[in-house]
Backbone as CSV, one residue per row, in Angstrom:
resi,resn,N_x,N_y,N_z,CA_x,CA_y,CA_z,C_x,C_y,C_z
1,MET,-3.052,-19.803,14.615,-3.583,-18.446,14.754,-2.965,-17.513,13.716
2,LEU,-3.751,-16.593,13.202,-3.299,-15.586,12.248,-3.043,-14.280,12.986
3,LEU,-1.844,-13.745,12.870,-1.501,-12.445,13.453,-1.510,-11.402,12.348
4,VAL,-2.225,-10.282,12.571,-2.337,-9.237,11.556,-1.918,-7.888,12.137
5,THR,-1.064,-7.177,11.422,-0.760,-5.789,11.757,-1.424,-4.892,10.715
6,GLY,-1.816,-3.692,11.112,-2.361,-2.732,10.154,-3.748,-3.042,9.654
7,ILE,-4.530,-3.804,10.405,-5.847,-4.215,9.915,-6.858,-3.074,9.922
8,THR,-6.603,-2.008,10.670,-7.528,-0.870,10.664,-7.080,0.218,9.686
9,GLY,-5.981,-0.028,8.966,-5.489,0.947,7.995,-6.238,0.874,6.681
10,HIS,-5.748,1.597,5.690,-6.441,1.709,4.401,-6.651,0.349,3.730
11,THR,-5.555,-0.348,3.415,-5.702,-1.658,2.770,-6.101,-2.730,3.776
12,GLY,-5.702,-2.547,5.029,-6.040,-3.532,6.050,-7.532,-3.721,6.213
13,ARG,-8.287,-2.636,6.083,-9.748,-2.724,6.227,-10.364,-3.566,5.106
14,TYR,-9.784,-3.481,3.910,-10.302,-4.287,2.802,-9.921,-5.755,2.973
15,PHE,-8.758,-6.004,3.572,-8.383,-7.382,3.888,-9.338,-7.951,4.939
16,LEU,-9.645,-7.158,5.957,-10.594,-7.590,6.986,-11.950,-7.899,6.365
17,GLN,-12.377,-7.073,5.420,-13.668,-7.301,4.775,-13.657,-8.621,4.002
18,GLU,-12.509,-8.962,3.421,-12.386,-10.249,2.734,-12.508,-11.403,3.729
19,LEU,-11.891,-11.254,4.895,-12.004,-12.281,5.940,-13.465,-12.461,6.342
20,ILE,-14.167,-11.335,6.448,-15.588,-11.376,6.820,-16.407,-12.022,5.712
21,ASN,-16.171,-11.589,4.475,-16.946,-12.112,3.344,-16.778,-13.621,3.177
22,HIS,-15.565,-14.115,3.478,-15.292,-15.536,3.321,-15.527,-16.321,4.617
23,LYS,-16.028,-15.614,5.648,-16.334,-16.265,6.937,-15.132,-17.061,7.458
24,TYR,-14.010,-16.363,7.533,-12.768,-16.984,8.000,-12.975,-17.610,9.379
25,ARG,-12.608,-18.863,9.519,-12.938,-19.614,10.732,-11.813,-19.669,11.758
26,GLY,-10.602,-19.347,11.346,-9.484,-19.457,12.273,-9.440,-18.326,13.292
27,ALA,-8.642,-18.528,14.323,-8.427,-17.483,15.331,-7.521,-16.398,14.750
28,ILE,-7.843,-15.151,15.061,-7.090,-14.000,14.548,-6.670,-13.118,15.719
29,ARG,-5.439,-12.677,15.700,-4.958,-11.704,16.686,-4.527,-10.455,15.926
30,CYS,-5.104,-9.309,16.265,-4.811,-8.052,15.566,-4.089,-7.088,16.493
31,ILE,-3.005,-6.517,15.999,-2.317,-5.462,16.728,-2.905,-4.129,16.291
32,VAL,-3.513,-3.409,17.225,-4.167,-2.140,16.905,-3.724,-1.060,17.884
33,ARG,-3.829,0.169,17.446,-3.608,1.292,18.355,-4.825,1.451,19.262
34,GLU,-4.603,1.967,20.457,-5.723,2.189,21.369,-6.689,3.230,20.825
35,SER,-6.172,4.112,19.952,-7.004,5.175,19.393,-7.697,4.766,18.088
36,SER,-7.431,3.554,17.594,-7.979,3.131,16.312,-9.473,2.845,16.394
37,ASP,-10.149,3.084,15.281,-11.563,2.718,15.162,-11.630,1.227,14.862
38,THR,-12.102,0.451,15.816,-12.151,-1.012,15.655,-13.589,-1.512,15.480
39,SER,-14.496,-0.641,15.074,-15.900,-1.030,14.963,-16.104,-2.169,13.965
40,LEU,-15.357,-2.154,12.848,-15.509,-3.220,11.870,-15.029,-4.552,12.450
41,ILE,-13.959,-4.504,13.226,-13.478,-5.709,13.904,-14.521,-6.212,14.893
42,ASP,-15.033,-5.283,15.701,-15.972,-5.648,16.763,-17.265,-6.245,16.221
43,ASN,-17.650,-5.818,15.033,-18.907,-6.293,14.450,-18.688,-7.336,13.352
44,SER,-17.493,-7.869,13.269,-17.146,-8.776,12.176,-17.745,-10.167,12.321
45,GLY,-17.998,-10.587,13.545,-18.479,-11.941,13.767,-17.369,-12.974,13.712
46,LEU,-16.127,-12.514,13.582,-14.984,-13.412,13.516,-14.349,-13.591,14.891
47,ASN,-13.525,-14.599,15.002,-12.834,-14.890,16.261,-11.564,-14.045,16.333
48,ILE,-11.720,-12.787,16.741,-10.610,-11.834,16.726,-10.266,-11.364,18.129
49,GLU,-8.981,-11.412,18.425,-8.434,-10.876,19.673,-7.671,-9.597,19.341
50,LYS,-7.977,-8.520,20.040,-7.288,-7.245,19.819,-6.212,-7.042,20.886
51,VAL,-5.014,-6.625,20.453,-3.942,-6.306,21.386,-3.304,-4.988,20.961
52,SER,-2.807,-4.253,21.920,-2.114,-2.990,21.646,-0.681,-3.091,22.135
53,GLY,0.226,-2.513,21.387,1.623,-2.547,21.785,2.501,-1.852,20.768
54,ASP,3.799,-1.820,21.074,4.775,-1.120,20.255,5.481,-2.114,19.332
55,LEU,5.340,-1.930,18.030,5.969,-2.844,17.079,7.491,-2.702,17.040
56,ASP,8.015,-1.670,17.700,9.465,-1.523,17.807,10.024,-2.231,19.036
57,ASP,9.139,-2.781,19.872,9.536,-3.424,21.118,9.712,-4.928,20.898
58,PRO,10.937,-5.434,20.916,11.170,-6.870,20.692,10.431,-7.754,21.684
59,ASN,10.300,-7.316,22.923,9.605,-8.124,23.928,8.122,-8.254,23.604
60,PHE,7.528,-7.147,23.141,6.108,-7.190,22.759,5.904,-8.109,21.563
61,ILE,6.764,-7.953,20.549,6.646,-8.780,19.347,6.809,-10.255,19.706
62,ASN,7.747,-10.553,20.584,7.971,-11.939,21.001,6.740,-12.522,21.683
63,THR,6.123,-11.726,22.551,4.943,-12.197,23.287,3.736,-12.357,22.385
64,VAL,3.531,-11.410,21.479,2.337,-11.413,20.650,2.358,-12.541,19.618
65,MET,3.521,-13.135,19.393,3.623,-14.236,18.440,3.396,-15.607,19.057
66,ASN,3.087,-15.659,20.330,2.776,-16.944,20.953,1.582,-17.597,20.251
67,ASP,1.727,-18.859,19.895,0.657,-19.654,19.266,0.312,-19.199,17.845
68,VAL,1.135,-18.345,17.245,0.870,-17.847,15.889,1.464,-18.790,14.851
69,GLU,0.692,-19.077,13.811,1.156,-19.907,12.697,1.457,-19.077,11.453
70,THR,0.667,-18.008,11.261,0.816,-17.168,10.065,0.747,-15.697,10.443
71,ILE,1.573,-14.890,9.794,1.580,-13.442,10.013,1.215,-12.733,8.727
72,MET,0.301,-11.767,8.810,0.008,-10.866,7.696,0.438,-9.477,8.166
73,HIS,1.615,-9.056,7.736,2.179,-7.776,8.194,1.904,-6.686,7.161
74,ILE,0.897,-5.880,7.442,0.474,-4.827,6.518,1.006,-3.456,6.938
75,TYR,1.235,-3.267,8.210,1.391,-1.922,8.773,2.551,-1.101,8.208
76,ASN,3.793,-1.578,8.294,4.929,-0.720,7.941,6.131,-1.595,7.583
77,ILE,6.693,-1.361,6.419,7.821,-2.147,5.936,9.004,-2.099,6.895
78,HIS,9.171,-1.008,7.625,10.337,-0.851,8.489,10.344,-1.825,9.670
79,HIS,9.195,-2.406,9.986,9.136,-3.381,11.071,9.372,-4.811,10.586
80,SER,9.494,-4.998,9.286,9.581,-6.352,8.735,10.759,-7.171,9.265
81,PRO,11.979,-6.607,9.330,13.102,-7.428,9.814,12.884,-7.985,11.216
82,LEU,12.409,-7.162,12.144,12.173,-7.635,13.510,11.080,-8.688,13.533
83,ILE,10.039,-8.471,12.736,8.936,-9.432,12.690,9.407,-10.769,12.132
84,VAL,10.207,-10.749,11.073,10.702,-11.990,10.487,11.676,-12.684,11.433
85,LYS,12.556,-11.928,12.035,13.521,-12.512,12.977,12.808,-13.210,14.129
86,THR,11.789,-12.541,14.681,11.035,-13.128,15.781,10.224,-14.329,15.313
87,ALA,9.656,-14.233,14.126,8.874,-15.347,13.569,9.737,-16.591,13.426
88,ILE,10.964,-16.405,12.976,11.880,-17.542,12.823,12.184,-18.163,14.192
89,ASN,12.453,-17.306,15.173,12.758,-17.789,16.524,11.571,-18.513,17.159
90,LYS,10.359,-18.113,16.777,9.141,-18.698,17.356,8.588,-19.841,16.494
91,ASN,9.313,-20.180,15.425,8.892,-21.257,14.514,7.525,-21.001,13.881
92,VAL,7.259,-19.734,13.559,6.031,-19.389,12.826,6.156,-19.954,11.409
93,LYS,5.098,-20.552,10.901,5.163,-21.229,9.602,5.290,-20.261,8.425
94,ARG,4.481,-19.168,8.452,4.450,-18.269,7.301,4.451,-16.812,7.739
95,ALA,5.068,-15.961,6.926,5.001,-14.519,7.134,4.757,-13.871,5.778
96,ILE,3.638,-13.146,5.667,3.310,-12.426,4.434,3.551,-10.949,4.712
97,LEU,4.464,-10.350,3.982,4.909,-8.980,4.248,4.454,-8.051,3.125
98,ILE,3.823,-6.950,3.497,3.393,-5.960,2.510,4.455,-4.878,2.412
99,HIS,5.151,-4.842,1.303,6.225,-3.878,1.086,5.805,-2.865,0.023
100,THR,6.660,-2.490,-0.884,6.326,-1.429,-1.838,7.163,-1.521,-3.109
101,THR,6.571,-1.119,-4.233,7.325,-1.038,-5.486,8.277,0.162,-5.472
102,GLY,8.233,0.957,-4.399,9.191,2.051,-4.247,10.630,1.556,-4.223
103,ILE,10.780,0.244,-4.025,12.114,-0.352,-4.011,12.805,-0.204,-5.366
104,TYR,12.025,0.016,-6.420,12.588,0.114,-7.764,12.955,1.548,-8.162
105,SER,12.698,2.506,-7.306,12.940,3.908,-7.666,14.402,4.143,-8.024
106,GLU,14.622,4.999,-9.004,15.990,5.330,-9.412,16.657,6.281,-8.427
107,PHE,15.872,6.842,-7.510,16.426,7.768,-6.538,16.883,7.008,-5.302
108,LYS,18.144,7.115,-4.991,18.762,6.304,-3.948,18.050,6.422,-2.619
109,TYR,17.711,7.654,-2.225,17.086,7.843,-0.919,15.646,7.365,-0.903
110,ALA,15.060,7.121,-2.071,13.689,6.615,-2.123,13.642,5.094,-2.060
111,SER,14.734,4.451,-2.394,14.716,2.987,-2.486,15.770,2.282,-1.645
112,GLU,16.808,2.973,-1.260,17.931,2.328,-0.574,17.484,1.600,0.692
113,GLU,16.656,2.243,1.508,16.212,1.630,2.757,15.353,0.400,2.489
114,TYR,14.489,0.464,1.471,13.645,-0.685,1.134,14.502,-1.873,0.690
115,LYS,15.537,-1.587,-0.088,16.435,-2.655,-0.535,17.184,-3.263,0.642
116,ARG,17.598,-2.409,1.564,18.325,-2.902,2.738,17.439,-3.825,3.559
117,ILE,16.170,-3.451,3.722,15.222,-4.257,4.492,15.016,-5.623,3.851
118,GLU,14.809,-5.645,2.540,14.578,-6.920,1.870,15.843,-7.778,1.841
119,GLN,16.999,-7.135,1.788,18.253,-7.892,1.848,18.407,-8.533,3.216
120,LYS,18.036,-7.802,4.269,18.113,-8.344,5.626,17.188,-9.552,5.773
121,ILE,15.994,-9.457,5.218,15.041,-10.567,5.287,15.576,-11.776,4.520
122,LYS,16.211,-11.522,3.389,16.799,-12.608,2.612,17.875,-13.322,3.415
123,GLU,18.692,-12.551,4.128,19.752,-13.133,4.955,19.160,-13.977,6.080
124,LEU,18.099,-13.477,6.698,17.465,-14.201,7.801,16.865,-15.520,7.333
125,THR,16.207,-15.490,6.171,15.514,-16.684,5.691,16.450,-17.670,4.992
126,ASN,17.667,-17.235,4.663,18.644,-18.140,4.055,19.337,-19.019,5.091
127,ASP,19.130,-18.715,6.362,19.698,-19.528,7.433,19.118,-20.942,7.355
128,PRO,19.965,-21.971,7.354,19.467,-23.356,7.273,18.476,-23.711,8.392
129,LYS,18.542,-23.025,9.505,17.654,-23.309,10.627,16.274,-22.680,10.445
130,CYS,16.133,-21.822,9.437,14.865,-21.095,9.228,13.794,-22.020,8.664
131,LEU,12.677,-22.117,9.376,11.539,-22.912,8.921,10.373,-22.030,8.470
132,THR,10.548,-20.715,8.603,9.484,-19.769,8.255,9.533,-19.429,6.761
133,LYS,8.396,-19.607,6.085,8.291,-19.261,4.672,7.782,-17.819,4.545
134,VAL,8.513,-17.002,3.811,8.169,-15.581,3.681,7.692,-15.273,2.266
135,THR,6.574,-14.559,2.175,6.065,-14.053,0.900,6.029,-12.540,0.976
136,ILE,6.566,-11.869,-0.034,6.589,-10.407,-0.066,5.642,-9.912,-1.164
137,LEU,4.754,-9.002,-0.794,3.825,-8.388,-1.746,4.164,-6.905,-1.843
138,ARG,4.350,-6.415,-3.062,4.748,-5.016,-3.255,3.673,-4.255,-4.035
139,PRO,2.758,-3.590,-3.355,1.777,-2.759,-4.061,2.455,-1.539,-4.687
140,SER,1.870,-1.043,-5.767,2.314,0.221,-6.352,1.513,1.345,-5.689
141,MET,1.350,2.472,-6.342,0.591,3.598,-5.807,-0.834,3.139,-5.464
142,ILE,-1.201,3.265,-4.181,-2.497,2.758,-3.724,-3.542,3.875,-3.732
143,TYR,-4.731,3.544,-4.246,-5.848,4.482,-4.224,-7.116,3.690,-3.951
144,GLY,-8.269,4.343,-4.020,-9.508,3.593,-3.880,-10.613,4.271,-3.115
145,ASP,-10.252,5.096,-2.129,-11.262,5.853,-1.397,-10.590,7.072,-0.781
146,LEU,-11.341,7.839,-0.012,-10.823,9.111,0.487,-9.741,8.950,1.546
147,CYS,-9.466,7.700,1.956,-8.404,7.456,2.931,-7.039,7.330,2.265
148,ASP,-7.013,7.219,0.932,-5.713,7.045,0.293,-4.941,8.366,0.312
149,ARG,-3.642,8.258,0.156,-2.772,9.434,0.224,-2.277,9.842,-1.154
150,ASN,-2.882,9.303,-2.172,-2.411,9.551,-3.528,-3.469,10.236,-4.383
151,MET,-4.374,9.487,-4.963,-5.359,10.042,-5.876,-6.344,10.983,-5.192
152,SER,-6.597,10.787,-3.901,-7.538,11.672,-3.207,-7.050,13.122,-3.247
153,LYS,-5.732,13.310,-3.212,-5.174,14.670,-3.281,-5.413,15.277,-4.659
154,PHE,-5.212,14.476,-5.700,-5.443,14.972,-7.063,-6.924,15.265,-7.287
155,ILE,-7.788,14.431,-6.722,-9.232,14.650,-6.857,-9.623,16.002,-6.269
156,LYS,-9.114,16.320,-5.103,-9.433,17.600,-4.450,-8.888,18.765,-5.267
157,MET,-7.680,18.603,-5.802,-7.078,19.685,-6.585,-7.859,19.945,-7.869
158,ILE,-8.230,18.873,-8.554,-8.952,19.034,-9.820,-10.345,19.604,-9.580
159,ASP,-10.945,19.267,-8.451,-12.250,19.831,-8.115,-12.165,21.338,-7.895
160,LYS,-11.057,21.809,-7.347,-10.935,23.216,-6.964,-10.241,24.083,-8.025
161,LEU,-9.393,23.467,-8.838,-8.583,24.243,-9.777,-9.010,24.020,-11.219
162,ARG,-8.804,25.026,-12.041,-9.051,24.899,-13.468,-7.751,24.692,-14.241
163,VAL,-6.635,25.043,-13.596,-5.322,24.904,-14.221,-4.419,24.115,-13.277
164,MET,-3.746,23.091,-13.819,-2.834,22.287,-13.022,-1.482,22.155,-13.712
165,LEU,-0.431,22.202,-12.910,0.909,21.997,-13.429,1.238,20.513,-13.395
166,VAL,1.854,20.011,-14.473,2.263,18.613,-14.521,3.723,18.539,-14.951
167,ILE,4.469,17.675,-14.300,5.892,17.534,-14.590,6.103,16.841,-15.935
168,ASN,6.917,17.459,-16.786,7.260,16.895,-18.106,6.031,16.475,-18.908
169,GLY,4.990,17.294,-18.839,3.781,17.020,-19.605,2.925,15.905,-19.037
170,GLY,3.329,15.397,-17.873,2.569,14.292,-17.263,2.685,13.003,-18.052
171,ASN,3.773,12.834,-18.801,3.922,11.675,-19.675,4.532,10.450,-18.991
172,SER,4.956,10.614,-17.740,5.498,9.465,-17.022,4.385,8.465,-16.728
173,LEU,4.746,7.202,-16.712,3.762,6.147,-16.498,3.624,5.788,-15.017
174,ILE,2.387,5.584,-14.606,2.093,5.073,-13.274,1.160,3.877,-13.439
175,GLN,0.966,3.117,-12.377,0.088,1.951,-12.453,-0.629,1.790,-11.102
176,PRO,-1.501,2.742,-10.767,-2.147,2.735,-9.455,-2.960,1.462,-9.224
177,VAL,-2.957,0.992,-7.975,-3.698,-0.222,-7.634,-4.781,0.123,-6.612
178,ASN,-5.977,-0.389,-6.855,-7.096,-0.112,-5.961,-6.969,-0.941,-4.691
179,ALA,-7.238,-0.302,-3.559,-7.107,-0.983,-2.265,-8.023,-2.200,-2.163
180,ARG,-9.132,-2.182,-2.880,-10.040,-3.341,-2.887,-9.356,-4.564,-3.499
181,ASP,-8.613,-4.326,-4.575,-7.883,-5.414,-5.213,-6.787,-5.950,-4.296
182,LEU,-6.182,-5.061,-3.520,-5.144,-5.499,-2.591,-5.731,-6.358,-1.486
183,GLY,-6.866,-5.931,-0.922,-7.511,-6.723,0.116,-7.801,-8.131,-0.356
184,ALA,-8.313,-8.229,-1.583,-8.620,-9.538,-2.159,-7.344,-10.346,-2.396
185,ALA,-6.277,-9.675,-2.857,-5.009,-10.361,-3.117,-4.399,-10.876,-1.823
186,PHE,-4.452,-10.071,-0.766,-3.900,-10.501,0.524,-4.600,-11.779,0.986
187,TYR,-5.929,-11.806,0.853,-6.683,-12.977,1.298,-6.331,-14.198,0.444
188,THR,-6.222,-13.994,-0.855,-5.910,-15.112,-1.748,-4.535,-15.691,-1.430
189,VAL,-3.555,-14.822,-1.202,-2.213,-15.300,-0.852,-2.250,-16.045,0.484
190,LEU,-3.039,-15.541,1.418,-3.190,-16.206,2.714,-3.666,-17.648,2.538
191,THR,-4.515,-17.871,1.554,-5.134,-19.185,1.379,-4.494,-20.017,0.269
192,THR,-3.357,-19.550,-0.258,-2.666,-20.306,-1.318,-1.181,-20.435,-0.982
193,SER,-0.887,-20.994,0.163,0.499,-21.077,0.618,1.365,-21.917,-0.328
194,HIS,0.830,-22.975,-0.863,1.634,-23.860,-1.716,2.167,-23.109,-2.933
195,GLU,1.344,-22.242,-3.512,1.736,-21.514,-4.727,2.601,-20.295,-4.432
196,THR,2.482,-19.712,-3.247,3.082,-18.392,-3.009,4.202,-18.358,-1.972
197,ASP,4.388,-19.399,-1.201,5.441,-19.393,-0.178,6.814,-19.130,-0.781
198,GLY,7.569,-18.246,-0.138,8.937,-17.980,-0.540,9.100,-17.126,-1.778
199,LYS,8.019,-16.499,-2.237,8.077,-15.700,-3.461,7.787,-14.215,-3.187
200,ALA,8.057,-13.394,-4.178,7.761,-11.959,-4.090,6.946,-11.561,-5.315
201,TYR,5.942,-10.706,-5.096,5.049,-10.301,-6.180,4.851,-8.788,-6.178
202,ASP,4.812,-8.214,-7.382,4.411,-6.817,-7.537,2.904,-6.795,-7.773
203,LEU,2.187,-6.006,-6.976,0.734,-5.893,-7.106,0.417,-4.495,-7.630
204,THR,0.137,-4.427,-8.927,-0.093,-3.147,-9.580,-1.488,-3.114,-10.199
205,GLY,-1.834,-1.955,-10.757,-3.125,-1.804,-11.401,-3.199,-2.579,-12.708
206,GLU,-4.367,-2.504,-13.358,-4.603,-3.294,-14.562,-3.525,-3.078,-15.622
207,LYS,-3.207,-1.816,-15.913,-2.196,-1.514,-16.916,-1.631,-0.121,-16.674
208,PRO,-0.459,0.177,-17.251,0.141,1.504,-17.065,-0.716,2.603,-17.690
209,ILE,-0.624,3.781,-17.092,-1.345,4.934,-17.623,-0.481,6.184,-17.404
210,LYS,-0.495,7.107,-18.356,0.240,8.355,-18.172,-0.408,9.168,-17.054
211,ILE,0.414,9.876,-16.312,-0.104,10.692,-15.212,-1.154,11.666,-15.724
212,VAL,-0.880,12.312,-16.842,-1.822,13.300,-17.356,-3.137,12.643,-17.768
213,ASP,-3.079,11.426,-18.283,-4.307,10.730,-18.671,-5.121,10.322,-17.444
214,ALA,-4.425,9.967,-16.368,-5.120,9.647,-15.117,-5.839,10.894,-14.583
215,LEU,-5.172,12.036,-14.666,-5.776,13.284,-14.211,-6.961,13.681,-15.092
216,LYS,-6.858,13.418,-16.373,-7.959,13.736,-17.287,-9.185,12.873,-16.977
217,LEU,-8.963,11.617,-16.595,-10.086,10.755,-16.222,-10.802,11.311,-14.992
218,ILE,-10.023,11.824,-14.049,-10.625,12.438,-12.855,-11.428,13.665,-13.256
219,SER,-10.839,14.494,-14.106,-11.511,15.701,-14.566,-12.818,15.360,-15.278
220,ASN,-12.795,14.309,-16.077,-14.003,13.883,-16.795,-15.103,13.454,-15.839
221,GLU,-14.741,12.839,-14.724,-15.737,12.416,-13.743,-16.446,13.620,-13.126
222,PHE,-15.779,14.753,-13.103,-16.387,15.993,-12.608,-17.103,16.760,-13.716
223,ASN,-16.997,16.264,-14.946,-17.545,16.961,-16.110,-16.963,18.364,-16.225
224,LYS,-15.650,18.444,-15.953,-14.964,19.733,-16.020,-13.849,19.664,-17.048
225,LYS,-13.477,20.833,-17.535,-12.363,20.921,-18.468,-11.192,21.550,-17.744
226,THR,-10.203,20.736,-17.432,-9.023,21.205,-16.711,-7.888,21.433,-17.702
227,VAL,-7.188,22.529,-17.544,-6.040,22.843,-18.392,-4.775,22.383,-17.682
228,PHE,-3.980,21.569,-18.370,-2.743,21.057,-17.791,-1.550,21.741,-18.457
229,ILE,-0.704,22.345,-17.635,0.466,23.065,-18.135,1.725,22.296,-17.752
230,SER,2.538,22.008,-18.745,3.756,21.233,-18.519,4.849,22.083,-17.880
231,VAL,5.506,21.485,-16.890,6.631,22.137,-16.215,7.837,21.205,-16.289
232,PRO,8.986,21.675,-16.770,10.184,20.825,-16.806,10.520,20.337,-15.400
233,ILE,11.022,19.131,-15.294,11.272,18.560,-13.972,12.289,19.383,-13.183
234,ASP,13.267,19.974,-13.865,14.254,20.793,-13.156,13.595,21.993,-12.486
235,VAL,12.622,22.573,-13.167,11.894,23.710,-12.591,11.043,23.244,-11.418
236,GLY,10.415,22.085,-11.582,9.595,21.544,-10.512,10.405,21.258,-9.269
237,VAL,11.590,20.688,-9.441,12.464,20.391,-8.303,12.920,21.683,-7.635
238,LEU,13.238,22.701,-8.450,13.652,23.997,-7.902,12.535,24.604,-7.055
239,MET,11.309,24.549,-7.553,10.169,25.077,-6.810,9.992,24.314,-5.488
240,ALA,10.173,22.993,-5.532,10.041,22.179,-4.316,11.109,22.553,-3.299
241,LYS,12.309,22.825,-3.778,13.399,23.219,-2.873,13.114,24.573,-2.230
242,ILE,12.535,25.472,-3.020,12.190,26.792,-2.476,11.120,26.655,-1.394
243,PHE,10.102,25.816,-1.660,9.049,25.584,-0.663,9.645,25.007,0.620
244,LYS,10.617,24.128,0.468,11.230,23.524,1.649,11.982,24.570,2.465
245,ILE,12.659,25.474,1.783,13.427,26.514,2.468,12.509,27.485,3.201
246,VAL,11.481,27.986,2.498,10.600,28.995,3.109,9.729,28.394,4.212
247,SER,9.547,27.078,4.192,8.752,26.432,5.251,9.644,25.889,6.365
248,PHE,10.926,26.228,6.290,11.911,25.752,7.279,11.918,24.223,7.383
249,GLY,11.790,23.568,6.215,11.880,22.129,6.154,10.597,21.381,6.421
250,LYS,9.528,22.090,6.748,8.270,21.422,7.074,7.548,20.893,5.830
251,VAL,7.737,21.547,4.693,7.124,21.117,3.437,8.225,20.628,2.509
252,ASP,8.349,19.322,2.384,9.419,18.749,1.566,8.811,17.829,0.501
253,TYR,8.645,18.389,-0.713,8.080,17.632,-1.821,9.132,17.292,-2.870
254,ILE,10.405,17.467,-2.537,11.468,17.302,-3.530,11.448,15.899,-4.128
255,GLU,11.432,14.897,-3.261,11.448,13.519,-3.751,10.188,13.203,-4.546
256,LYS,9.037,13.689,-4.087,7.779,13.417,-4.792,7.801,14.014,-6.188
257,VAL,8.357,15.224,-6.314,8.442,15.868,-7.626,9.386,15.084,-8.531
258,GLN,10.523,14.663,-7.984,11.478,13.897,-8.780,10.867,12.590,-9.280
259,ARG,10.093,11.945,-8.423,9.488,10.673,-8.808,8.360,10.866,-9.829
260,MET,7.825,12.086,-9.914,6.817,12.359,-10.940,7.433,12.292,-12.335
261,GLY,8.752,12.345,-12.393,9.429,12.309,-13.681,9.918,10.933,-14.075
262,GLU,9.698,9.915,-13.224,10.137,8.567,-13.572,8.941,7.651,-13.782
263,ASP,9.099,6.668,-14.652,8.033,5.693,-14.869,7.926,4.785,-13.650
264,ARG,6.675,4.551,-13.226,6.427,3.676,-12.075,5.375,2.638,-12.460
265,SER,5.711,1.854,-13.469,4.805,0.797,-13.932,5.551,-0.529,-13.881
266,TYR,4.911,-1.535,-13.320,5.560,-2.826,-13.097,4.570,-3.951,-13.383
267,SER,5.060,-5.028,-13.925,4.212,-6.148,-14.311,3.727,-6.940,-13.094
268,HIS,2.444,-7.351,-13.143,1.915,-8.227,-12.092,1.644,-9.627,-12.662
269,LYS,2.335,-9.956,-13.739,2.100,-11.232,-14.420,2.299,-12.432,-13.494
270,SER,3.324,-12.385,-12.650,3.585,-13.513,-11.750,2.423,-13.722,-10.789
271,ALA,1.859,-12.619,-10.290,0.719,-12.723,-9.372,-0.499,-13.292,-10.096
272,THR,-0.691,-12.891,-11.332,-1.809,-13.415,-12.127,-1.640,-14.911,-12.376
273,ASN,-0.437,-15.312,-12.713,-0.177,-16.720,-13.011,-0.298,-17.607,-11.773
274,ASP,0.204,-17.122,-10.634,0.280,-17.969,-9.443,-1.006,-18.017,-8.638
275,PHE,-1.719,-16.866,-8.548,-2.938,-16.906,-7.729,-4.119,-16.130,-8.317
276,GLY,-4.090,-15.940,-9.637,-5.249,-15.375,-10.322,-5.512,-13.911,-10.077
277,TYR,-4.479,-13.151,-9.764,-4.643,-11.717,-9.504,-5.152,-11.003,-10.754
278,LYS,-6.264,-10.286,-10.627,-6.858,-9.590,-11.764,-7.444,-8.258,-11.289
279,PRO,-6.644,-7.205,-11.272,-7.099,-5.909,-10.757,-8.057,-5.188,-11.699
280,MET,-8.889,-4.335,-11.131,-9.829,-3.538,-11.913,-9.109,-2.447,-12.689
281,SER,-9.766,-1.901,-13.686,-9.188,-0.808,-14.470,-9.157,0.461,-13.627
282,PHE,-8.215,1.344,-13.955,-8.146,2.619,-13.240,-9.400,3.440,-13.489
283,LYS,-9.931,3.354,-14.690,-11.144,4.110,-15.022,-12.290,3.748,-14.091
284,ASN,-12.490,2.455,-13.847,-13.565,2.021,-12.960,-13.259,2.359,-11.503
285,GLY,-11.999,2.200,-11.128,-11.620,2.467,-9.742,-11.738,3.929,-9.369
286,ILE,-11.306,4.808,-10.272,-11.337,6.234,-9.948,-12.771,6.754,-9.970
287,LYS,-13.645,6.128,-10.758,-15.057,6.499,-10.773,-15.662,6.302,-9.368
288,ILE,-15.306,5.193,-8.724,-15.796,4.905,-7.374,-15.311,5.971,-6.394
289,GLU,-14.030,6.324,-6.503,-13.448,7.267,-5.541,-13.990,8.685,-5.731
290,VAL,-14.139,9.117,-6.971,-14.688,10.455,-7.216,-16.129,10.533,-6.722
291,ALA,-16.903,9.473,-6.951,-18.292,9.449,-6.478,-18.350,9.548,-4.958
292,GLU,-17.428,8.873,-4.280,-17.365,8.950,-2.811,-17.014,10.364,-2.365
293,TYR,-16.090,11.002,-3.085,-15.690,12.371,-2.761,-16.862,13.337,-2.924
294,VAL,-17.579,13.211,-4.038,-18.725,14.088,-4.304,-19.806,13.899,-3.239
295,GLU,-20.070,12.659,-2.876,-21.090,12.384,-1.852,-20.708,12.992,-0.509
296,ALA,-19.437,12.839,-0.128,-18.979,13.396,1.140,-19.028,14.924,1.113
297,LYS,-18.697,15.514,-0.027,-18.731,16.963,-0.160,-20.148,17.489,-0.030
298,GLN,-21.100,16.809,-0.648,-22.494,17.234,-0.587,-23.043,17.139,0.834
299,LYS,-22.621,16.150,1.575,-23.076,16.002,2.959,-22.564,17.113,3.843
300,ASN,-21.377,17.637,3.509,-20.774,18.676,4.323,-21.219,20.081,3.949
301,GLU,-21.929,20.194,2.824,-22.376,21.528,2.370,-23.650,21.968,3.083
C-alpha cells in the first residue's frame, strides 16, 4: 500500500493527477484534513482510502502505517523524523520525503531547522537494523498556478502596480520549479526505486534566472511596462523591521527580504541523470500561470 500525505495540497494535487493519468493500480491511503476538498480523490477512479488524523500524534502515525510498503510524504518537512522513525519500526520498505532547497540558505534561522531534520533522518537510517530506504526530494521556489505562495504574489503586484522595488537591482538568481514538473517527478521517483533509493535530489527549474528578469517576463505577459527601482538590501531589511514593529510582529518579512539578496539556484543534474527529470522553462510556466490569473480575474469582474 502507498501512504500519501499532502495529496490535496499544491504539489500533491499534481502528483495525484499523475497517479490518475498512469492508472495507478495499487492501494493508496491518503491522510487528509476533514475540511479538505477531496473531489479529485473521490472522482479519481483509483483505489484510495481517506483517513483524517494528527501527523504530530505518534499513535495515529503508527496506526496509519499498517500494511504500508511505501510512503510519499509531501505535507510538511517538520513531520519527517516521526514518519521515518515509525516507518523503520513498521518495516516500511520506502519513504520518499519532500523537503526544500531552503536547507542551503546562508541565513541560520532559515536553514538550521532543515539541516537538523535531515541530520536526524540520517541518524535513524544509519542504524544497522533499518530496512527502510529513504529518498529526499528538495524542490526550490514552487510556482505554477494561483495556489502557489510565490509567483502568484508577484503576478498580482505587477498587475496592479507600475513601479516595483527590487532588492539589489533584482540581480540575485532564483530557479523556480513548476508544480506540474514536481508532480511528474514524484511519480517517476515512486516508480524507479532501484535508481533513487537512499539518495537526495534537488528539484529546480530549467535554469537560473535573475529575479528582475523573472518579473519582466510576468510584466510582458500583461503587455505592460513596469518600472523596477533598485533598493539596497540594508534599506530593504530596515523597512521590513519597521513593518514588523508597527504591526506588532504580525507582518514579518525580514527573512524574505534577506533571502532576496542571496542566490537560490541549484543544479538538478543528478535528478536528470537518474530518472530523466526535465523541467519546463520559466517562460512557459509563468505564461500558464498569468493566463490562469487573467481568466480568474475576468470571471470575477
